[in-house]
BATOR-722953 format. One line per field, with one value per residue (C-alpha): residue number from 1; residue in three letters; chain; x, y, z. Coordinates in Angstrom, 3 decimals, padded with zeros to 6 digits. Example, Ala and Ser with C-alpha at 12.3 -4.5 7.8 and 13.67 -1.06 7.14 Angstrom:
// BATOR-722953
k	[1,2]
r	[ALA,SER]
c	[A,A]
east	[012.300,013.670]
north	[-004.500,-001.060]
up	[007.800,007.140]
//
This chain:
// BATOR-722953
k	[1,2,3,4,5,6,7,8,9,10,11,12,13,14,15,16,17,18,19,20,21,22,23,24,25,26,27,28,29,30,31,32,33,34,35,36,37,38,39,40,41,42,43,44,45,46,47,48,49,50,51,52,53,54,55,56,57,58,59,60,61,62,63,64,65,66,67,68,69,70,71,72,73,74,75,76,77,78,79,80,81,82,83,84,85,86,87,88,89,90,91,92,93,94,95,96,97,98,99,100,101,102,103,104,105,106,107,108,109,110,111,112,113,114,115,116,117,118,119,120,121,122,123,124,125,126,127,128,129,130,131,132,133,134,135,136,137,138,139,140,141,142,143,144,145,146,147,148,149,150,151,152,153,154,155,156,157,158,159,160,161,162,163,164,165,166,167,168,169,170,171,172,173,174,175,176,177,178,179,180,181,182,183,184,185,186,187,188,189,190,191,192,193,194,195,196,197,198,199,200,201,202,203,204,205,206,207,208,209,210,211,212,213,214,215,216,217,218,219,220,221,222,223,224,225,226,227,228,229,230,231,232,233,234,235,236,237,238,239,240,241,242,243,244,245,246,247,248,249,250,251,252,253,254,255,256,257,258,259,260,261,262,263,264,265,266,267,268,269,270,271,272,273,274,275,276,277,278,279,280,281,282,283,284,285,286,287,288,289,290,291,292,293,294,295,296,297,298,299,300,301,302,303,304,305,306,307,308,309,310,311,312,313,314,315,316,317,318,319,320,321,322,323,324,325,326,327,328,329,330,331,332,333,334,335,336,337,338,339,340,341,342,343,344,345,346,347,348,349,350,351,352,353,354,355,356,357,358,359,360,361,362,363,364,365,366,367,368,369,370,371,372,373,374,375,376,377,378,379,380,381,382,383,384,385,386,387,388,389,390,391,392,393,394,395,396,397,398]
r	[MET,THR,LYS,THR,ASN,GLU,LEU,ALA,LEU,ARG,GLY,GLU,LYS,VAL,VAL,MET,ASN,THR,TYR,ASN,ARG,PHE,PRO,ILE,ALA,PHE,SER,HIS,GLY,GLU,GLY,MET,TYR,VAL,TRP,ASP,MET,ASP,GLY,LYS,LYS,TYR,LEU,ASP,PHE,VAL,ALA,GLY,ILE,ALA,VAL,ASN,ALA,LEU,GLY,TYR,GLY,HIS,LYS,ALA,LEU,SER,LYS,ASN,ILE,ALA,GLU,GLN,ALA,LYS,LYS,LEU,ILE,HIS,VAL,SER,ASN,LEU,TYR,TYR,THR,GLU,PRO,GLN,ILE,GLU,LEU,ALA,GLU,MET,LEU,CYS,LYS,TYR,GLY,ASP,PHE,ASP,LYS,VAL,PHE,PHE,CYS,ASN,SER,GLY,ALA,GLU,SER,ILE,GLU,ALA,VAL,LEU,LYS,LEU,CYS,ARG,LYS,TYR,ALA,THR,MET,LYS,GLY,LYS,GLN,GLY,ARG,ASP,ILE,ILE,THR,MET,GLU,HIS,SER,PHE,HIS,GLY,ARG,THR,TYR,GLY,ALA,ILE,SER,ALA,THR,GLY,GLN,PRO,LYS,TYR,GLN,ALA,GLY,LEU,ASP,PRO,LEU,LEU,PRO,ASN,ILE,LYS,HIS,VAL,PRO,PHE,ASN,ASP,PHE,SER,ALA,LEU,GLU,ALA,SER,VAL,ASP,GLU,ASN,THR,CYS,ALA,ILE,LEU,LEU,GLU,PRO,ILE,GLN,GLY,GLU,GLY,GLY,ILE,HIS,PRO,ALA,ASP,VAL,GLU,TYR,LEU,LYS,ASN,VAL,ARG,LYS,LEU,CYS,ASP,GLU,LYS,ASP,ILE,ILE,LEU,VAL,PHE,ASP,GLU,ILE,GLN,SER,GLY,VAL,GLY,ARG,SER,GLY,GLU,LEU,PHE,ALA,TYR,GLN,VAL,PHE,GLY,VAL,LYS,PRO,ASP,ALA,ALA,THR,LEU,ALA,LYS,GLY,LEU,GLY,GLY,GLY,VAL,PRO,ILE,GLY,VAL,LEU,LEU,THR,THR,ASP,LYS,VAL,ALA,CYS,ALA,PHE,LYS,ALA,GLY,ASP,HIS,ALA,SER,THR,PHE,GLY,GLY,ASN,SER,LEU,ALA,ALA,SER,SER,GLY,VAL,VAL,VAL,LEU,LYS,GLU,LEU,PHE,ASP,ASN,GLY,VAL,LEU,GLU,ASN,VAL,LYS,ILE,GLN,GLY,ALA,TYR,LEU,LYS,GLU,LYS,LEU,MET,GLN,LEU,LYS,GLU,LYS,TYR,GLY,ILE,ILE,THR,ASP,ILE,ARG,GLY,MET,GLY,LEU,ILE,GLN,GLY,ILE,GLU,LEU,SER,THR,GLU,ALA,GLY,ALA,VAL,VAL,ALA,GLU,SER,ILE,ALA,ARG,GLY,LEU,LEU,LEU,VAL,GLY,ALA,GLY,ALA,ASN,VAL,VAL,ARG,PHE,VAL,PRO,ALA,LEU,ILE,VAL,THR,LYS,GLU,GLU,ILE,ASP,GLU,ALA,MET,ASP,ILE,LEU,ASP,LYS,VAL,LEU,GLU,LYS,VAL,SER,LYS]
c	[A,A,A,A,A,A,A,A,A,A,A,A,A,A,A,A,A,A,A,A,A,A,A,A,A,A,A,A,A,A,A,A,A,A,A,A,A,A,A,A,A,A,A,A,A,A,A,A,A,A,A,A,A,A,A,A,A,A,A,A,A,A,A,A,A,A,A,A,A,A,A,A,A,A,A,A,A,A,A,A,A,A,A,A,A,A,A,A,A,A,A,A,A,A,A,A,A,A,A,A,A,A,A,A,A,A,A,A,A,A,A,A,A,A,A,A,A,A,A,A,A,A,A,A,A,A,A,A,A,A,A,A,A,A,A,A,A,A,A,A,A,A,A,A,A,A,A,A,A,A,A,A,A,A,A,A,A,A,A,A,A,A,A,A,A,A,A,A,A,A,A,A,A,A,A,A,A,A,A,A,A,A,A,A,A,A,A,A,A,A,A,A,A,A,A,A,A,A,A,A,A,A,A,A,A,A,A,A,A,A,A,A,A,A,A,A,A,A,A,A,A,A,A,A,A,A,A,A,A,A,A,A,A,A,A,A,A,A,A,A,A,A,A,A,A,A,A,A,A,A,A,A,A,A,A,A,A,A,A,A,A,A,A,A,A,A,A,A,A,A,A,A,A,A,A,A,A,A,A,A,A,A,A,A,A,A,A,A,A,A,A,A,A,A,A,A,A,A,A,A,A,A,A,A,A,A,A,A,A,A,A,A,A,A,A,A,A,A,A,A,A,A,A,A,A,A,A,A,A,A,A,A,A,A,A,A,A,A,A,A,A,A,A,A,A,A,A,A,A,A,A,A,A,A,A,A,A,A,A,A,A,A,A,A,A,A,A,A,A,A,A,A,A,A,A,A,A,A,A,A,A,A,A,A,A,A,A,A,A,A,A,A,A,A,A,A,A,A]
east	[-026.479,-028.179,-031.324,-033.192,-032.138,-032.907,-036.444,-036.990,-036.030,-038.417,-041.166,-040.610,-041.283,-044.651,-046.100,-047.933,-046.119,-048.551,-046.108,-042.817,-041.266,-038.094,-035.426,-036.153,-037.631,-038.652,-038.608,-039.876,-040.593,-040.798,-042.326,-041.309,-038.624,-038.440,-035.555,-034.865,-033.872,-030.195,-030.564,-030.557,-032.699,-035.075,-037.034,-040.497,-042.366,-044.617,-046.397,-047.764,-049.032,-050.910,-051.998,-049.838,-051.366,-049.791,-046.477,-045.009,-045.419,-047.798,-048.390,-052.131,-052.886,-050.671,-052.195,-055.709,-055.014,-053.618,-056.454,-059.203,-057.742,-058.127,-061.757,-063.239,-061.762,-064.742,-068.388,-070.887,-072.553,-075.785,-075.036,-074.038,-070.649,-069.658,-066.445,-068.323,-071.104,-068.624,-066.599,-069.730,-070.878,-067.528,-067.406,-070.902,-070.104,-066.957,-068.363,-071.649,-073.162,-075.895,-075.072,-071.951,-071.272,-068.117,-065.968,-062.286,-060.635,-060.951,-061.853,-064.676,-066.016,-066.106,-067.940,-070.479,-071.110,-071.440,-074.177,-075.800,-075.945,-077.682,-080.035,-080.883,-081.628,-083.928,-085.681,-086.223,-087.447,-084.662,-084.334,-080.629,-077.800,-074.821,-071.985,-069.499,-065.928,-062.754,-059.838,-056.595,-058.591,-057.864,-060.536,-059.177,-058.513,-061.818,-063.966,-066.301,-063.507,-061.194,-064.049,-064.515,-060.783,-059.868,-056.493,-056.541,-053.229,-054.975,-057.779,-055.706,-056.858,-059.887,-062.680,-065.592,-065.618,-068.625,-070.944,-072.411,-069.413,-068.188,-064.860,-064.433,-061.481,-060.879,-061.410,-063.251,-066.812,-067.918,-066.909,-068.672,-071.842,-071.912,-071.745,-074.651,-078.051,-081.228,-079.327,-076.794,-077.304,-073.966,-070.700,-067.635,-064.407,-061.376,-061.110,-057.353,-056.324,-053.695,-052.395,-053.128,-050.345,-051.514,-053.949,-056.299,-059.692,-060.438,-062.840,-065.115,-065.197,-066.405,-069.000,-070.350,-070.449,-072.356,-074.880,-075.342,-075.969,-078.550,-080.376,-080.438,-080.858,-077.500,-075.524,-072.158,-069.546,-066.079,-063.415,-061.446,-059.606,-056.221,-057.042,-059.176,-058.445,-056.703,-054.195,-055.401,-055.392,-059.076,-060.702,-062.095,-060.499,-063.951,-063.964,-060.958,-062.811,-066.111,-068.165,-070.188,-070.805,-073.779,-071.439,-067.759,-065.423,-062.627,-059.987,-056.163,-055.261,-058.474,-057.258,-053.677,-052.585,-055.433,-057.555,-060.813,-062.965,-065.956,-068.800,-070.533,-073.795,-076.656,-079.994,-081.368,-079.040,-078.604,-082.263,-081.695,-079.997,-082.334,-081.313,-079.641,-078.722,-075.073,-072.798,-069.221,-068.323,-065.324,-066.435,-066.201,-065.136,-064.180,-060.429,-060.587,-063.291,-061.581,-058.384,-060.324,-061.599,-058.006,-056.933,-059.790,-059.123,-055.488,-056.530,-059.035,-057.967,-054.181,-053.237,-052.528,-054.797,-053.080,-049.724,-050.754,-051.504,-048.227,-045.983,-047.811,-047.083,-043.461,-043.097,-044.430,-042.006,-039.067,-040.213,-040.516,-036.910,-035.827,-037.831,-035.957,-032.679,-033.350,-034.909,-035.823,-038.817,-041.523,-044.444,-045.437,-048.991,-051.115,-051.975,-051.318,-049.391,-050.423,-048.057,-046.146,-043.365,-043.631,-040.342,-039.123,-037.895,-039.252,-039.745,-038.317,-034.691,-035.384,-037.359,-034.683,-031.794,-033.720,-034.314,-030.623,-029.872,-032.411,-035.534,-038.662,-040.617,-043.185,-044.275,-047.692,-047.652,-044.568,-043.053,-044.436,-042.849,-045.426,-044.996,-047.500,-045.656,-047.335,-049.405,-047.144,-044.111,-041.995,-040.109,-036.828,-037.901,-038.984,-035.582,-033.895,-035.989,-035.373,-031.607,-031.585,-033.800,-031.524,-028.551,-030.614,-031.801,-028.252,-027.132,-029.954,-029.846,-026.291]
north	[-058.445,-056.310,-054.313,-056.545,-059.740,-058.231,-057.317,-060.732,-062.450,-060.234,-061.085,-064.823,-064.656,-062.907,-063.143,-066.343,-068.437,-068.319,-067.013,-068.300,-064.873,-063.744,-062.466,-058.851,-056.050,-052.888,-049.412,-047.085,-046.708,-044.153,-044.657,-048.089,-048.644,-049.827,-049.819,-052.369,-051.578,-051.624,-049.265,-051.750,-050.558,-052.838,-052.341,-053.680,-055.714,-057.303,-054.160,-055.894,-058.623,-056.281,-053.943,-050.807,-049.571,-046.115,-047.240,-045.861,-042.367,-041.219,-037.530,-037.357,-040.572,-039.681,-036.198,-037.611,-040.147,-037.452,-035.009,-037.633,-038.995,-035.546,-035.287,-038.763,-042.264,-044.367,-044.242,-047.080,-048.092,-047.175,-043.749,-042.347,-040.818,-038.864,-040.775,-044.095,-042.779,-041.061,-044.243,-046.325,-043.827,-043.978,-047.784,-047.995,-045.271,-046.958,-050.480,-052.172,-052.423,-050.768,-051.486,-051.783,-053.563,-052.533,-054.771,-055.007,-057.606,-059.833,-062.858,-060.906,-059.866,-063.528,-064.436,-061.729,-062.940,-066.585,-065.549,-063.289,-066.043,-068.435,-065.694,-065.039,-068.707,-068.674,-065.536,-067.110,-070.392,-072.353,-075.980,-076.034,-073.934,-075.364,-073.016,-074.019,-072.719,-073.523,-075.843,-073.977,-070.935,-068.927,-066.913,-066.296,-067.885,-067.639,-070.762,-069.991,-068.547,-071.492,-073.883,-072.089,-072.224,-074.975,-075.919,-078.808,-077.750,-074.764,-076.943,-079.626,-080.328,-078.033,-080.549,-080.235,-077.429,-075.399,-077.892,-077.814,-076.274,-078.026,-077.523,-077.954,-077.402,-073.765,-072.772,-076.063,-075.149,-078.726,-079.754,-076.736,-077.292,-080.945,-079.912,-077.471,-078.778,-077.563,-077.214,-074.712,-071.165,-069.496,-069.823,-068.132,-067.644,-065.402,-063.849,-064.108,-066.780,-065.203,-067.583,-070.454,-069.354,-066.234,-067.987,-065.667,-067.011,-067.625,-065.038,-067.609,-069.593,-066.539,-065.749,-069.300,-069.154,-065.874,-067.368,-070.458,-068.342,-066.265,-069.384,-071.020,-067.908,-068.608,-065.780,-065.231,-063.884,-062.674,-062.591,-059.472,-059.167,-059.436,-058.665,-055.589,-051.951,-051.233,-054.065,-055.410,-051.966,-051.455,-050.935,-054.474,-057.314,-058.321,-055.073,-056.369,-059.600,-057.864,-060.198,-058.694,-060.643,-060.225,-059.566,-058.855,-058.726,-056.179,-055.517,-055.367,-052.211,-050.265,-048.546,-048.163,-050.096,-049.161,-052.296,-052.341,-054.922,-054.503,-056.578,-055.024,-056.318,-055.472,-054.484,-057.856,-059.647,-056.965,-057.102,-060.562,-058.859,-057.197,-055.056,-057.314,-060.078,-059.068,-056.422,-055.319,-053.131,-051.446,-051.875,-048.701,-046.485,-042.947,-043.488,-046.552,-045.171,-041.819,-043.677,-045.600,-042.347,-041.118,-044.338,-044.181,-040.528,-041.349,-044.188,-042.192,-038.556,-038.712,-041.254,-044.310,-046.633,-045.558,-046.154,-049.722,-050.399,-048.883,-050.392,-053.723,-054.089,-053.106,-055.571,-058.398,-057.442,-057.575,-060.904,-062.340,-061.323,-063.202,-066.237,-066.291,-066.091,-068.645,-072.047,-072.193,-069.941,-072.155,-069.701,-066.079,-065.254,-062.354,-058.834,-055.297,-055.353,-058.827,-061.155,-064.323,-066.459,-070.227,-071.992,-075.528,-075.460,-074.196,-070.443,-070.184,-070.055,-067.219,-065.256,-065.694,-064.730,-061.698,-060.512,-060.930,-058.656,-056.026,-056.975,-058.074,-060.776,-063.336,-066.727,-067.876,-071.590,-073.769,-072.802,-069.369,-066.007,-063.238,-059.581,-057.222,-053.906,-050.667,-049.231,-046.166,-048.182,-046.598,-047.976,-047.253,-049.244,-052.155,-052.045,-052.110,-055.089,-056.996,-056.381,-057.942,-060.829,-061.417,-061.941,-064.163,-066.386,-066.651,-067.895,-070.368,-071.740,-073.019]
up	[008.165,005.515,006.244,003.795,005.581,008.967,007.918,006.340,009.591,011.536,009.072,009.297,013.029,012.830,009.284,008.388,005.793,002.870,000.235,-001.107,-000.757,-002.463,-000.016,-000.958,001.142,-000.698,000.797,-001.943,-005.637,-008.410,-011.839,-013.081,-010.443,-006.829,-004.353,-001.634,001.948,000.970,-001.981,-004.877,-007.789,-009.716,-012.929,-012.116,-014.742,-012.105,-010.874,-007.795,-010.167,-012.518,-009.700,-009.879,-013.115,-012.836,-011.402,-008.182,-006.773,-009.520,-008.840,-009.528,-007.637,-004.656,-004.462,-004.603,-001.837,000.457,-000.195,000.050,003.295,004.824,003.718,004.090,004.059,005.006,005.963,005.901,002.665,004.408,002.908,-000.479,-001.234,-004.305,-005.181,-005.225,-007.434,-009.773,-010.201,-010.828,-013.453,-015.229,-015.226,-016.700,-019.244,-020.519,-020.396,-021.304,-017.852,-015.825,-012.203,-010.038,-006.749,-004.877,-002.702,-001.773,-003.998,-007.016,-004.932,-003.295,-006.682,-007.704,-004.494,-005.287,-008.818,-007.758,-005.340,-007.924,-010.552,-008.182,-006.991,-010.636,-011.191,-008.166,-009.403,-012.832,-011.345,-013.024,-012.007,-011.199,-009.804,-011.705,-012.677,-015.357,-015.216,-017.119,-016.535,-015.745,-014.632,-011.513,-009.705,-006.206,-002.827,-000.959,-000.797,-003.670,-005.807,-005.188,-005.981,-009.295,-010.014,-012.442,-010.932,-008.424,-006.854,-005.258,-003.889,-002.178,001.366,001.152,000.540,000.555,-001.978,-003.069,-004.826,-008.327,-010.073,-013.212,-014.978,-018.740,-021.098,-022.060,-025.695,-026.368,-027.267,-027.928,-024.408,-022.936,-024.943,-023.884,-020.215,-020.399,-019.347,-017.663,-014.381,-015.741,-014.481,-015.358,-017.278,-015.798,-017.727,-018.123,-021.602,-021.015,-018.549,-016.315,-013.644,-016.016,-018.384,-020.325,-022.662,-024.605,-025.639,-029.294,-030.690,-032.319,-029.101,-027.162,-029.809,-029.608,-025.816,-025.978,-028.405,-026.228,-023.135,-024.983,-026.173,-022.727,-020.534,-018.903,-017.345,-019.022,-016.608,-017.583,-014.905,-015.890,-012.587,-014.289,-017.927,-017.206,-016.333,-019.628,-019.595,-022.950,-024.580,-023.814,-020.429,-020.620,-022.570,-023.828,-025.827,-027.781,-028.575,-029.332,-027.105,-024.249,-021.033,-018.713,-015.798,-015.279,-012.307,-011.899,-009.255,-009.332,-011.272,-010.685,-007.511,-008.672,-005.570,-003.234,-002.609,-004.567,-006.311,-008.596,-009.972,-012.980,-014.426,-016.708,-015.186,-016.262,-013.857,-011.185,-010.201,-008.687,-005.720,-003.266,-000.295,002.260,-000.201,-000.305,001.181,001.823,004.780,003.166,-000.448,-002.510,000.367,-000.536,-000.564,-002.822,-005.107,-005.606,-006.492,-009.113,-010.578,-010.951,-012.666,-015.172,-015.914,-016.610,-018.918,-020.940,-020.627,-020.388,-023.015,-020.881,-022.910,-026.116,-024.465,-023.648,-027.310,-028.512,-025.869,-025.915,-029.622,-029.027,-026.149,-028.324,-031.103,-028.701,-027.250,-030.750,-031.425,-028.310,-029.398,-032.694,-030.807,-028.068,-028.643,-024.957,-025.778,-027.291,-027.471,-026.911,-025.880,-024.731,-025.796,-024.691,-021.435,-020.316,-022.119,-021.422,-022.826,-022.551,-021.940,-022.525,-018.932,-015.631,-015.418,-011.907,-013.041,-015.484,-012.891,-010.207,-012.488,-013.782,-010.230,-009.439,-012.388,-011.315,-013.289,-011.440,-013.263,-012.125,-013.395,-014.578,-013.994,-014.029,-017.373,-018.314,-017.502,-017.227,-018.231,-016.581,-016.139,-015.131,-017.971,-018.105,-019.274,-022.010,-025.008,-023.227,-020.173,-022.343,-024.038,-020.638,-019.527,-022.751,-022.548,-019.078,-020.198,-023.187,-020.865,-018.583,-021.433,-022.720,-019.333,-018.649,-022.217,-021.795]
//
């Protein structure tokens, strides 16, 4: 029995079955590569599902984690810490926000903003507390986040869900406008739908949504949990579209693998939270916050954002070449280093065969293969991935 199989069997006995796991157990990584327990090497274009922004074993991040762990990992949020304040300052500087709330995950950041929107409505004396979200969206697994998610398959068996949440078609402004009434307090959407199949918003759609929210005093929230932290080529995807929300959620890549979540808002909205209205025990602790500082410094000071733009364009070019070669690819969507190919068949076969050949990929819905590599990926690594994918598509197309 291999070491990988042995560990998998141990895991099946004690780890709750909430994932359809691949029969792989990883031991270590370096750069864009990971190795399993038996020494097989994989090129990783999943990056922990858009989490490992700087890849594996990044020197500056690893050094920071070790040094910060010696100094201070955690104290209560009853006190200030320098890493938390520094990270908040950087996020506000590079975005269009005034205040930051720290938590531990994307789902927690969504929970925070759902509460904040309804607190805002209460503060403003608004009649209703309705929140409109999009069909095919994904916002997380906690109760509020799963209620906001516009995919019934994730909600099966969980009734009753959080009330007063409506779902409308994405990129359909007429449908959204028709759903807005005096009870609407917020609109929540992903500027690039991730789990829903890598669907970017239309620019004019976002502009119209922004205008509608301004006219009706509705809070506009962008879920940037997957599209943020440089993945689009800018820190926030909304900066690519040129449409500013009132609040945004971040997580995934911000800590480079260390768990962290963030809600960012303008002062106008932030004032709806008073002391005691919301909290997070571990949110923004020194280890997580200092890791976020390193990630942002790499993005802005060491050329990582520029690399995303260059390599994202190159990745799209290579995917387009494969589309011309294989009729199984019906569409290519996304920007920067969050891209997807839609297939005329289920994505599972392509993902599984790619893994067998040493390339880690992940799906986004039933028939979309997602590409979210670390933001440090090189042209040579993209070439390597595309060579493997070429062989896979040739096989599954027969």
